[in-house]
N, C-alpha and C positions, 0 to 999 in steps of 0.2 A: 526108589524111583530111578529108572535108567535114563541116561542123558541121550539126546538125539545127536548122533555124530555130525560134525560140520562137513558140508560138501565143498567148502573152500578152505581146506586146511593146508594147502600148499603155500609156500612163501611167496609173497608179493612185495615188490619194491616199487614205491611211488616216488618219483624224483621231483624235487622242487628246488627252491633257492635257499641256501642256508643263510639265516640272518642273526642267529644268536647261538654261540657255541655251547656244546654240552650234549650229554646223552641221557635219555630217559627210557626206562624199560617198565612197561605197565600196560594194563588193558586200555582200549580206546573208549572214550566217551564222545558222542557226536552231538554237535550243536548246530542244528539246521536253522534256516531263516524262517521268519513268519510267525511261528509259535513255538513255545517251549517243548522240549522233548519230555515225554512222560517217563516214569520210572521204568527201568528195564531189569528183567531178571529171567533166569533160565527156567524152563519147564521140562518135565520128563516126557517120554514118549506117550505114556498113558494120560498125560495132562492136555494133549492136543484137543481132544473132543470137548473137554471142559472149557478151554480157551475159545474154541469156535462158538460154543454156546454163549459165552459171555459177550462175544462180538455180536452175535445175532440179537441178543437181548438189548445191547446198547443201540443197535441200529433200529430196532422196533421202537424203543423209547424216543429216539431222536425223530423218527418218522411222525410219531404222535405230536411231538412239539412243533414240528415244521407245518404239519397240516393245520394245527390250531393257530399258528402264527399267520399262515396264508389266509385262512378264513377270516381271522380278525382284521387283518389289514384290508382285505377285500371289502369287508363291511364298512370300514371307516373311510378308506381312500379310493376304493375301486379296484377292479380286476388288474388294471395295468400296473399299479404299484405293488400288488401282491405277487407279481410275476417272478420276482427274485427268489421267493421261497419255493415256487414251482420248479425253478431251475435247480435249487438246492435239493429238492426231493428227487429230481432226475439223477443228480450226481450220487445221492445216497443209494439209489436203487440200481446204479450202473453195475451190471453183473460182472463185467470185466474187472472192475476195482474190487468188488466183493471177493471174487475168486482169487485175485492176487493177494489179498490180505490173508485169506485162509491158507493159501500156498506158503505165504511167508511165515505163518505160525508154525507150519510143519518144518519148512526148510531151515528156518533160523533157530527153532527150538526156544523161542522167547515169547513172552506174554502178548496177548492180543492187542492191547493198546499200543505197545511199541511196534508191533508188526504193522498196524494201521499207520502209525507215524512214519515208519520207514517207507512204506509204499507211497504215502502222500508226498513225502519229500522227493522221491524219484519223479513223480509227476510234476511237482512244482519246479524242480530244477530243470527238467526238460522244457517246460513251458516258458520259463524265464529266458531261455536261450533262443526261442523262435523270434524271427524278425517281426511277426505280425503283432502290432501293439494291442489289438483287441484280445488276442489269446493271452498275451502277457498279463493283461488286466484281470483275467479270469482267475488268476492265482489267489486273489483275495477271497473269492467265493469258495474255492477248495479249502483254504485255510479255515474259513468260518464253519463249514460243514464238519471238518475234521475236529475242530475244537469242540463243537457240540457233541459229537460222538464220544470224544475222550472224556468229557464231563459226565457222561452217562454210564460210564463203567462203574460198577459197584466194587468197592475194595474187597479183596480176598480176606478170608478169616486168617489164613496163614500163608506165608510166602517163603520162597526159597531165600537162602542167605543173601544179604546185600553184597554187591561187588566190592572189591577192595576200594577204599577211599582214594588211594593214589591212582592217578590216571593220566593219560595223554589226551588232550582235547583236539578234536578235528572240527573245524568250523569253516563256513564260507568266508567269513571275514571277522575281524575283531577290532573294536575301536580302542584307542588308548585308555579310555575309562574302563572298558571291559578288562583289559590287561592289568591295569593297576588294581582292580578290585578282586582279582583272582586269589583264591586261597593257595598261597605258595607252598604250604606244607603238603598239600595233596596233589597239586599240579606238577607233573614232572616234565612237561613240555607241551607245545601246541603246534599244529600244522593248519594252514589255511589255504583256500583256493586263491584268494586275492592277496595283495600286498607286495611290497618291495623291500629291499634291504635298507632303504632310506626312509621308510615310512615312520611316523611317530610310534606306531605299535612295535615295530622292529627295534627302534631305538630304546623304547621302554623295556622290551624283553631283555635286551643286552644289559641294560642298567640293573635290572632285577635278577639277572643270572638265570633266566628261564630259557632252556633250549627251544629253538623255534625254527620252523621251516615254512616258507610261504610259496605261493605260486604253483601249488599242486593242482593241476587242472582236473576237474571232476572228482575231487577227493571225497566229497560227501556221498556221491553215488557209488563209490568203490569200497567204502568202509562199513563194516558191520560192528555195531556196538559190542563192547566187551571182548573184541578180538585181541589176543596177545599182540603187542607191538613194540617197536623200538623207534624212537625219534633220534635222528643223528643230526645235530645242529652244526656239525663240522662239514659234512659232505652234502647236506640237504636231502636226506632220505627219510621216508616214513616206511618202515618195514613191517608188514602184516604177517602174522603167523610165522615168525622167524624160526628157522630150523635150529636144531641143537648146535650145529657148527657155528651158525650166525650168532646165536646167543652167547656161546663161549667166547667168540671173537670180541663181541661188544662188552661183555663183562670184563674181559682182560683189558680192553682199551679204557673202559671206565675206571678200572683199578689203577692203571697208569696215570690217568688224568688226576685221580684223587691223590695219588702220591705226590704229584707235582703241586697240587693245591695244599697238601699238608706241609710241604717244604716251604711254600710261600707264606703259610701261616706262621711258621717259626720266625719269619722276618718282620712280623707285624710292627714291632717297635723299633726296627732298624732305621737309622737316619737315611733320608732320601737324598743321596748325594752321588754324583758321578765318580768314576774311578780317579779322576784328576781333581776332585775336591770342590766341584760346583754344586751347591745346594739348590734343590728344586722344591717348591711348595706343592704338595700333592693333597688336594682336598676332594670333597665329594659333592655330587649333584643329588638333590633329593626333591621329591614332589610332595611327600606326606610326612607329617610329624612322626608317624609310626616307624619311619625309616631311620630315626636317630640311633637306635641300638645297632643297626648295621654300620653306621658311620664309626661308632666306637669300636666295633668288632674288626673293622677293616684297618684301623690304625690311621685313618685319614686325618689330615690336619684341618679339622673343622669342615664347614660347608662353604664351598666356593660358589654354589648356585642353589638357592632355595626358590623353586618355581611356585609362586603363590596362586596360580590359576586353580589348582584342585581345591584349595581352601576357599577361594572367593566365589567360584562358579559351581560348586557342588551343592546345588539346592535351588529352590525357587527364589530365595532371597539372599543377597550378599550379606555376610557377617558385618556387623558394625564395628566401630572403633574399639569398644570395650572387648569384644570377643577376639578381634585380631590382636589387640595388645596382650591379652592373656596367653595366646598361643605363641606369639613371637617371644614374649618374655620367658615362657617356659623353655623354649628352645635355646635362647641366648644363655640362660642361667645354666642349663645342663652342659652346653658346649664350652662355657667360659673356663679358661682364657683363650680357647681356640675361636677363630672367627666364624661369624654367621653372616653371609652376604645374601641379603634379601632382594630379589628382583621384583620390582613393582609389576602390577598386572600386565601380562603380555598375552592378549587375546583380542580377537576381532570383536567389533561391536555386535555382531550377530549372536555372540555368546552371553551378552549381558542380560541377566534375568530381570534387572530393573528397567531395562529399556531395549526390548527386542526390536531389531530393524523391521520395518514394515515390508520392505522388499529386499531380496538378496542382492548383494553387491555383484556387479558384473565380473570383477576380478578381485576377490578378497585378499589375495596375497599382496596386491598393490593398493589396498584400500585402507579403511579406517581400522587400525589395529595398533597394538603396542603403545608407545608413549603418546601417540596421537589421540587415542581414546582418553587416556588419563588427563592430558592437557585440556581437552574439550569438555571434560566433566570434572571440574575442580573440586566440587564437594566430595565426590567419591574418592578422588585422588588424595585430598587432604586427610580424609579418614585413615587411609592406609599409611600415609607419611607420618601422621601423628602417632599411630600405633607403633610404627617402626622406631621412631624417636624415643618413645616411652620405654620400649624394650631395650634400647641402647644403654639405659642406666643399669642394666643387670648383666651385661656381657659385652663382648667385642662385636658390635653389630656394624655392618656397612649397608648402604643402600645402592642399588644399581638400576639404571633406567634402560629399558629395551628398545630396540629398533629406532635408534636415533639416526637421523640422516643429515643433520647439520647443527651449527652453533645455536641457531634460534631456538630449536626445541630444547636443547640442553639448558640454555639460560632461563627459559620459561619454567622448566622443571625445577631448576635451582631456586627460582623466585618463590615457587610454591613451598619448597622445602624450608626456605628462610622464613616465610610467613608462618609456617607451622611451628618453627622454633620460637618465634616471637609470641605466638599464642600460648605455648606451654610455659615459656618463661614468665609471662604475665600472670599465670596461675600458680607459679612456684612448683611446677611439675618437673621432676628431674629428668634429664636426658644428657647424652654425650654431646657437648657443644663442638667437639672436634670429630664428629662422626665422618667417616670416609664416604665419599660419593663417587661412584664409577659409572661407566656406560658400556653397553654391549656394542661391539663393533661387528655388525652383521649386515650392513648395507654398504655397497661399494663406495658411495659418496663419503661415508664416514671414514672409511679406511684411507681414501685418497687425501682427505684433509685432516688426518690424524695429528699432524703437527700443529694444526690450529686448535684442535679439540683438547690436546694434552694439557695446556695451561688452565683449562676450565675444570679439570677433574683430578681425582686422586689415583685412579687406576683404569686400565682397559681390560675387558674380558671379551675375547673374540668368540663369537657364536658362529662356528664354521658351518653349521647346517644351513642357515639362511644365507650366509655370505657366499657359499658355493652356489646355492639356488639362484640368488639374484645376479651373481656375476656371470654365470654361464647360461642364464635364462632357461633353466630346466626345473620343472616341477618334479621333485624327487619321488613323488608317489605315482607319477604317470608312467605306466608300464611301457608306453611307446618311446619315451625318451629317458627312462631311468638309467640306461647304460651310459648316457652322456653326463650324468651327475658324477663328477670326478674331483674329489678333494685335493688331488695332486695336480690339478690343472696349473700350468705355469703362472697364470694370472693370480690364482689363489696363493701360491707360494710367494709371489712378489708382494701381494697385499699384506700378508702376514708379516713379512720382513719389514715392509714400510711402516706398519703399525708399531712393531716392536722398536724400531729405530726412533720413531717419533716419541714414544714413551721414554726410552732411555735418555734422549736429548733433553727432556724436561723433568727427569728424575722421578718418573712414575713407573710402576710395574705393569707388565702385560701378561695376562693368562689366557688360556684357551679352555672354554667350557663346552665346546661343541663335541660332536660324536668322535671326531678324529683324536681327541685328547685321550680316549680310552683304547685306541687302536695301536697295539704295541708294534705293529709293522711300521708305523709312522713316528714313533717316539724319537728315533735318531734325527729325523728331519726337523721335528718341532724344537728339539733341544738345540740343534745347529742353527736354527733361525733366531735363537735368542730368547725363546719363551721362558718366563721365570716361574709360572704356575700352571699346573694342569688340574682341572676339576673334572672328575669322572664319576660314573656310577659306583656305589659302594662295593659291588661285587668285582669291579674292574681294578680297584685300588691295589690289591696284592700283585697282580700281574704287571701293572705299570711301575710299581715300586721296584720290582725285580729287574725290569728292563732298564730303568734309569741307573740303578746301581751297577749295571753291567757295562755301561757305556762311558767313553771318555769324551768330554765336551770338545776337546781339540779335534778329534776325529769327526765328530758330528758337525762341527763348524766347517770343516773341509768338504764334507758331504753336501751341506746346504749351499756352499758356494758353487759346487759343481751342478747341483740341482737347479740353481738359479739361471744356469745357462742352457738348460734342456728345453727343447721345443715341444716335447710330448709328455702327457700325463703318465703314460706307461713307463717312460724312461725314469721319471722321478720316483715313481712307486718302486721300481726295480732297484734303484740305488739304495733307498731306505730299507727295503725288504732284505737285500743282500747283507747289509750291516746287522740287521736284526737277527737274521738266521745265523750269522757268524758268532754273535755274542750271547744269544739266548734261544737256541733252536727249540728247546722244550716248550716255549711259549707260543710258537708259531703253529697254528692249526694246519 
């Protein structure tokens, strides 16, 4: 069976914003909005007629169903309410759409249901971009009709070979949950139309080591499924139908990056210490229990941040104390004697399956979230605290409270922790009576009074993602102002230094678990500011280890002093970047 040659076999470069470094070479899979893409497979030239016939049969079957629905609804509720199905019939019989699908079967050389899906997505994307709200709402009707037709395709007796499982995903947008749930063995990278470098999805992609590019305008309309492609997470390119020269260049670059990665792997068990003898704790951030093997593979010193949101909110019902205890205990035992720092629930009230908000908050970033939710729902909070305490009998566990803004919240959280200790003690249930308790410094008010907070806690962990957002008043996922989200803003540098100095004065350690902890361009700055612990995504650990071992703390301290006098974010970034390029140029993308 001969293959239909592609009419779009020239190389096409789509430019976006790089958000997660890496290179992937694989066919494209497309994930549109509204409804799931059907299976896609190639057909031969002499299979076109058969596919057109399958399309016609699916249309005829759908028409029968719509007529039956229209008549039934008309008999029950009247002609007016049956009008939607009349509109659906008109869409179904639109000759322009039918002709486009038949043309797509020929030009794409792909099966009929996917040709229909591709044409429908073109219409849907175009309609979503028009200013008229009435037309935008009609996308729901198009989706409904297309789903009906897709369901009416009869499966083929035999099909062409399935495409390679490895792929690059192109989507309109991806949620953090979508990203976390991806099969990382098969996904070699993704590109989206929406998104920013500071979105949770981008942060998660970096943490998981998935090459990613965002902000490619009109990507879905320009990409054909199964097209050979390259995702370049360094420069922000999605390259379709790469030429032989382009493929050779990227395979060579990929080989160079892999050699660097192999070299980093040989240092997995090396001590994390600067050239002048200052030891730094390098730990890992994780969201899922399944990521523990990655922690061990990376050589990280335990888990500096276990985000419990995925465990607690992934379902219709939050897990109870027993289920949480089992999971935390398993993690603590596997990591022992390395630490496991468990952050209590850090999510807005709108995410609680047990108590959904009846109305959306006008500004959720400044609303009911983080420690505020836990304090207001003591029964839920105590379940988690008791589970954490019970796990502490099986390993080195610490508890950390998110989004604290003042002493009052900390003391109320500590009161709940003490009450849980008393409950377990009364039942002779073992736990670590000296369990360490820390707080996230991610609200400017907490950083400003860090000297008052320090006597209340055992450690600080600076969450720079929110600290930057709240300090410079920038929503990091808002494309209009994302360029103003600057981790090297002079105010952020001063707040980090102030927090570290407050911790030092009271004998407690300060770490950074935010995104900048894994950015090797800023490692010199963070070390110079006196940070004692960095917690990063498991895939980032080898790079950060190499960076730390290449730097002298004395030089970093001088850099930080100079940076503290800078007035511009760019000046501070350039200072740190210059030192990074001097000491480990192979790590700078």
